C-alpha positions as CSV (number, residue, x, y, z in Angstrom):
1,M,60.8,-111.4,133.7
2,R,62.2,-107.9,133.9
3,T,60.6,-105.0,132.2
4,S,62.4,-102.2,130.3
5,I,60.5,-99.1,129.3
6,S,61.8,-97.2,126.2
7,R,60.9,-93.7,125.2
8,Y,57.7,-95.0,123.7
9,G,56.4,-95.5,127.3
10,L,55.8,-91.7,127.4
11,A,53.3,-92.1,124.6
12,A,51.4,-94.7,126.6
13,A,51.4,-92.5,129.7
14,A,50.1,-89.6,127.6
15,G,47.3,-91.9,126.4
16,V,46.2,-92.6,130.0
17,A,46.3,-88.9,130.8
18,A,44.2,-88.2,127.7
19,F,41.6,-90.8,128.9
20,A,41.5,-89.2,132.3
21,L,41.1,-85.7,130.9
22,L,38.3,-86.8,128.5
23,A,36.5,-88.7,131.2
24,G,36.6,-85.5,133.3
25,C,35.2,-83.4,130.5
26,A,32.4,-85.9,129.9
27,A,31.5,-85.8,133.6
28,T,31.5,-82.0,133.9
29,G,30.3,-80.9,130.5
30,D,27.2,-78.7,130.1
31,A,25.4,-81.2,127.9
32,T,25.5,-85.0,127.7
33,A,24.3,-87.3,125.0
34,E,21.1,-89.3,125.5
35,S,21.8,-92.7,127.1
36,G,21.2,-95.8,125.1
37,P,20.6,-96.2,121.3
38,V,17.8,-94.4,119.5
39,E,14.8,-96.3,118.1
40,L,15.6,-97.5,114.6
41,A,12.9,-97.7,112.0
42,E,12.0,-100.9,110.1
43,G,13.4,-101.4,106.6
44,E,16.0,-99.1,104.9
45,P,17.7,-96.5,107.1
46,G,16.8,-92.9,106.5
47,P,19.1,-90.4,104.8
48,P,22.5,-90.0,106.5
49,E,22.7,-87.1,109.0
50,D,26.5,-86.7,108.6
51,T,27.8,-87.5,105.1
52,E,31.5,-86.9,105.7
53,I,33.1,-89.6,108.0
54,T,36.5,-89.5,109.6
55,V,37.9,-92.9,110.7
56,A,40.9,-92.9,113.0
57,I,43.4,-95.9,113.0
58,P,46.4,-96.2,115.2
59,F,48.9,-96.8,112.4
60,P,48.9,-97.4,108.6
61,D,48.8,-101.0,107.6
62,I,48.5,-102.5,104.2
63,T,45.8,-105.1,105.1
64,M,44.6,-104.5,108.7
65,Y,42.5,-101.4,107.8
66,S,41.9,-102.2,104.2
67,M,38.1,-102.7,104.5
68,Y,37.8,-98.9,104.5
69,V,40.0,-98.5,101.4
70,L,38.0,-101.3,99.6
71,A,34.6,-99.9,100.5
72,T,35.7,-96.5,99.2
73,D,37.2,-97.6,95.9
74,L,34.4,-100.1,95.2
75,G,31.8,-97.4,95.7
76,Y,30.1,-98.9,98.7
77,Y,30.3,-95.7,100.8
78,E,29.2,-93.6,97.9
79,E,26.1,-95.8,97.5
80,E,25.2,-94.9,101.1
81,G,25.8,-91.2,100.4
82,L,29.0,-91.1,102.4
83,T,32.6,-90.1,101.9
84,V,35.2,-91.6,104.3
85,E,38.6,-90.3,105.2
86,V,41.0,-92.4,107.1
87,I,43.5,-90.7,109.4
88,T,46.1,-92.0,112.0
89,A,45.9,-91.0,115.6
90,D,48.3,-91.6,118.5
91,N,45.3,-92.3,120.7
92,V,42.3,-93.4,118.7
93,T,39.8,-93.6,121.5
94,A,40.7,-90.1,122.7
95,A,40.4,-88.8,119.1
96,V,36.9,-90.2,118.8
97,A,35.8,-89.0,122.2
98,S,37.0,-85.5,121.5
99,G,35.3,-85.3,118.1
100,S,38.6,-85.3,116.1
101,A,37.3,-88.4,114.5
102,D,33.9,-89.9,114.1
103,I,34.7,-93.6,114.2
104,G,37.9,-95.3,115.3
105,V,39.6,-98.7,115.4
106,E,41.3,-99.6,118.7
107,S,42.4,-102.7,120.5
108,T,39.5,-104.3,122.5
109,G,41.3,-104.1,125.8
110,T,42.1,-100.4,125.4
111,V,38.5,-99.7,124.6
112,I,37.3,-101.6,127.7
113,E,39.6,-99.6,129.9
114,A,38.5,-96.3,128.3
115,I,34.9,-97.1,128.9
116,R,35.7,-98.2,132.5
117,G,37.4,-94.8,132.9
118,G,34.3,-92.9,131.8
119,V,35.3,-92.0,128.3
120,D,32.2,-91.1,126.3
121,V,32.5,-93.7,123.5
122,D,30.3,-96.5,122.3
123,L,31.5,-99.8,121.0
124,V,29.6,-100.1,117.7
125,G,31.1,-103.2,116.0
126,G,33.9,-105.6,115.8
127,H,36.9,-105.2,113.4
128,Y,39.1,-108.3,113.6
129,C,37.4,-111.1,115.5
130,R,40.4,-113.4,115.6
131,Q,44.1,-113.0,116.6
132,N,47.1,-114.8,115.2
133,F,49.9,-115.4,117.6
134,D,53.0,-116.0,115.6
135,F,56.4,-115.8,117.2
136,A,60.0,-115.8,115.8
137,T,63.2,-116.4,117.7
138,Q,66.8,-115.8,116.7
139,K,68.7,-118.6,114.9
140,G,69.8,-121.2,117.4
141,I,67.0,-120.6,119.9
142,T,64.8,-123.6,119.7
143,K,63.4,-123.9,123.3
144,V,62.3,-121.5,125.9
145,E,65.3,-122.1,128.1
146,D,67.5,-120.7,125.3
147,L,65.9,-117.2,126.0
148,E,67.6,-117.0,129.4
149,G,69.4,-113.7,129.8
150,T,68.1,-112.1,126.6
151,S,65.6,-109.3,125.7
152,I,62.3,-110.1,124.1
153,V,59.2,-108.2,122.8
154,L,55.7,-109.0,123.8
155,A,54.1,-105.7,123.0
156,G,55.0,-102.4,121.5
157,T,54.2,-100.2,124.5
158,P,54.0,-100.8,128.2
159,G,50.5,-101.3,129.5
160,D,49.3,-102.9,126.3
161,P,46.9,-105.7,127.5
162,A,47.9,-107.8,124.5
163,E,51.1,-108.6,126.3
164,F,49.2,-110.9,128.7
165,Q,47.5,-112.7,125.9
166,R,50.8,-113.3,124.1
167,S,52.4,-114.5,127.2
168,R,49.4,-116.8,127.8
169,V,49.6,-118.3,124.3
170,L,53.3,-118.8,124.5
171,G,52.7,-120.8,127.6
172,E,50.0,-122.9,126.0
173,E,52.2,-123.6,123.0
174,G,55.2,-124.8,125.1
175,W,57.1,-121.6,125.6
176,D,56.1,-120.7,129.2
177,L,58.2,-117.7,130.2
178,E,57.5,-118.1,133.9
179,G,60.8,-118.7,135.6
180,V,62.9,-117.7,132.6
181,N,65.2,-114.6,133.2
182,V,64.3,-112.4,130.2
183,E,64.0,-108.6,129.8
184,V,60.7,-107.5,128.2
185,V,61.4,-104.4,126.1
186,Y,59.0,-102.1,124.2
187,P,60.4,-100.8,120.8
188,G,57.2,-98.9,120.0
189,P,53.8,-99.5,118.3
190,G,53.8,-101.3,115.0
191,S,55.5,-104.6,114.3
192,E,57.9,-103.1,111.9
193,S,59.8,-101.6,114.8
194,W,59.9,-105.0,116.5
195,T,61.3,-106.5,113.4
196,E,63.9,-103.8,113.1
197,F,65.1,-104.6,116.7
198,F,65.1,-108.3,115.8
199,V,67.2,-108.1,112.6
200,N,69.7,-105.9,114.4
201,D,70.0,-108.6,117.1
202,K,68.6,-106.5,119.9
203,I,65.9,-109.0,120.9
204,S,65.7,-112.8,120.8
205,L,61.9,-113.2,120.4
206,Q,59.1,-111.2,118.9
207,P,55.5,-111.5,117.8
208,F,55.1,-111.0,114.1
209,Y,52.6,-110.5,111.3
210,G,52.6,-111.6,107.7
211,D,54.3,-108.5,106.3
212,D,57.2,-109.0,108.8
213,L,57.9,-112.5,107.6
214,P,60.1,-111.8,104.5
215,A,62.6,-109.8,106.6
216,L,62.6,-112.4,109.4
217,E,63.2,-115.3,107.0
218,E,66.0,-113.4,105.3
219,H,67.6,-112.9,108.8
220,G,67.3,-116.7,109.4
221,A,64.7,-116.5,112.2
222,N,63.1,-119.6,113.6
223,I,59.3,-119.6,113.5
224,V,58.5,-121.3,116.8
225,V,54.8,-120.7,117.4
226,E,51.9,-120.2,114.9
227,A,48.5,-120.2,116.6
228,L,45.1,-118.7,116.0
229,R,42.6,-117.8,118.7
230,N,39.0,-116.6,118.4
231,W,39.7,-113.6,120.5
232,A,38.6,-110.1,119.4
233,N,41.7,-108.2,118.3
234,D,40.2,-104.8,117.9
235,V,36.8,-103.1,117.7
236,Q,35.2,-100.0,116.1
237,V,34.1,-97.2,118.4
238,A,32.3,-93.9,118.0
239,G,31.6,-91.0,120.3
240,S,28.4,-91.5,122.2
241,G,27.1,-88.1,121.3
242,W,27.9,-88.6,117.6
243,V,26.1,-92.0,117.6
244,A,22.9,-90.4,119.1
245,E,22.9,-87.7,116.5
246,N,23.8,-89.9,113.5
247,P,22.0,-93.2,113.7
248,N,21.3,-93.6,110.0
249,T,24.8,-92.5,109.1
250,L,26.2,-95.2,111.4
251,V,24.0,-98.0,110.0
252,R,24.9,-97.0,106.4
253,F,28.6,-96.8,107.3
254,L,28.5,-100.2,108.8
255,R,26.6,-101.7,105.9
256,A,29.1,-100.4,103.4
257,T,32.0,-101.6,105.6
258,L,30.4,-105.1,105.8
259,K,30.4,-105.1,102.0
260,G,34.0,-104.2,101.8
261,I,35.1,-106.9,104.2
262,D,32.9,-109.5,102.3
263,F,34.8,-108.6,99.1
264,M,38.1,-109.0,100.9
265,T,37.3,-112.3,102.4
266,A,35.3,-114.0,99.7
267,P,34.5,-116.8,99.3
268,A,35.0,-117.2,103.1
269,P,37.6,-116.5,105.8
270,G,40.2,-119.3,105.8
271,E,40.0,-119.9,102.0
272,F,42.2,-118.4,99.4
273,P,40.6,-115.0,98.5
274,E,39.0,-115.1,95.1
275,N,39.3,-111.3,94.6
276,V,43.0,-111.1,95.6
277,D,44.3,-109.5,92.4
278,E,41.6,-106.8,92.3
279,V,42.2,-106.1,96.0
280,L,45.9,-105.8,95.6
281,D,45.4,-103.5,92.6
282,I,43.3,-101.2,94.8
283,Y,45.9,-101.2,97.5
284,E,48.6,-100.4,95.0
285,A,46.5,-97.5,93.6
286,N,46.3,-96.2,97.1
287,D,50.2,-96.1,97.3
288,F,50.7,-99.3,99.3
289,D,53.6,-101.5,98.3
290,V,52.1,-104.9,97.4
291,E,55.1,-106.5,95.7
292,A,55.7,-109.0,98.5
293,L,52.0,-109.8,98.8
294,R,51.7,-110.6,95.1
295,T,54.1,-113.5,95.6
296,L,52.2,-115.1,98.4
297,E,50.0,-118.1,97.6
298,S,48.7,-118.4,101.2
299,P,45.0,-118.1,102.1
300,W,46.2,-115.6,104.7
301,V,47.6,-113.1,102.1
302,L,44.9,-110.5,102.8
303,D,44.7,-111.3,106.6
304,G,41.1,-112.4,105.9
305,H,41.5,-115.3,108.4
306,L,41.4,-112.6,111.2
307,A,38.2,-111.1,110.1
308,C,34.5,-112.1,110.5
309,Q,32.4,-111.2,107.5
310,N,29.7,-109.9,109.9
311,L,32.0,-107.7,112.0
312,Y,31.0,-109.8,115.0
313,F,31.2,-108.6,118.6
314,D,29.1,-109.5,121.6
315,T,29.1,-110.0,125.4
316,E,31.1,-113.2,125.0
317,A,33.9,-111.5,123.0
318,W,34.0,-108.7,125.7
319,D,34.2,-111.2,128.6
320,T,36.9,-113.3,126.8
321,T,39.0,-110.2,126.3
322,I,38.7,-109.4,130.0
323,E,39.7,-112.9,131.0
324,T,42.6,-113.3,128.6
325,Q,44.0,-109.8,129.1
326,E,43.6,-110.1,132.9
327,L,41.4,-107.0,133.2
328,Q,39.1,-106.2,136.0
329,P,35.5,-107.4,135.2
330,I,33.0,-104.8,133.9
331,E,29.6,-105.4,132.3
332,F,29.1,-104.9,128.6
333,D,26.2,-102.7,127.4
334,A,25.1,-104.8,124.5
335,S,22.5,-102.2,123.4
336,Q,25.4,-100.4,121.7
337,L,25.3,-103.1,119.0
338,V,21.9,-102.2,117.7
339,Y,23.3,-100.3,114.7
340,L,25.6,-103.2,113.8
341,E,22.7,-105.7,114.1
342,K,20.6,-103.5,111.9
343,A,23.3,-103.3,109.2
344,Q,23.8,-107.1,109.5
345,D,20.1,-107.7,109.1
346,L,19.9,-105.5,106.0
347,L,22.5,-107.8,104.4
348,G,20.9,-111.0,105.6
349,L,23.6,-111.6,108.2
350,T,23.5,-112.5,111.9
351,N,25.9,-111.7,114.7
352,E,27.1,-115.2,115.0
353,G,30.6,-115.7,116.5
354,P,33.7,-116.9,114.6
355,E,34.2,-120.5,113.6
356,T,37.5,-122.1,114.4
357,L,39.8,-122.1,111.3
358,P,42.8,-124.4,110.6
359,Y,46.1,-122.5,111.1
360,P,48.7,-122.0,109.8
């Protein structure tokens, strides 16, 4: 395979530079946060230390980050004495480490590499514990050999470890790209940019998500792979210093977020969501276009199949990410999860891993 880097590659390079700069600042700063989690008291958490929380996400998405919208509109954060603002950031981990955001959602592989590089962040919980690997090809392309001499998308930006996972799943599902002469291009982050390339016949294969499907079907695309893996898609991170200073805030934030995701996925991930109408009403009230989602009768309409109701993450999820994204091994500090485990315990949950769901 050949690789072609678009202008969006500059953004990825800037992200690496930001990691390096932040790591240097963490190493040379005058003060450092205490290592390891603080001791949490039994029972209810104390009053929140910081009551105004900024959550950074990499791009707006109608369902992917909806747990924060739901927990706000349903009053769960207010019950905890918190207000939450969601912002977008070009480099979420850098925004969190620098203090521009308190908590962020970032791909698991990116977080692993940031921690390896010395960026001062803690992994405080999972976000999406499963990944769907759905791929579309242009009309007339029905086998991997038909891709010969064409351009394809496996990730939005060069260096995204998800590219290795997608290539691996394609191979496991009968679309092994090894030995096929294709050019891998990077249209930019966000699957809407991949779909724009696709419908303008610039690429022959792309990964896609549910909100891309109407445009792909209208274009006459072939859906050639639909697969689900119990691999952590992304995680929640917070600055190590902020965590040490705000343990009660973090537990309360996670508890409210758990309530939001439970409302979204009820009665259970993989089943048709019983609160779908109320959820879509909330999305619409927050200026999301939900017209297409209202017509879907699929249990995946809210992307609940990608979520774990307990925001699961553990050492196994960390190690699986390293294996499937072909990263260099690094040990996971599981003590970072004490705040998540406390929030889970308060709601009668455990940190059990995801069950395997039927898909599609």
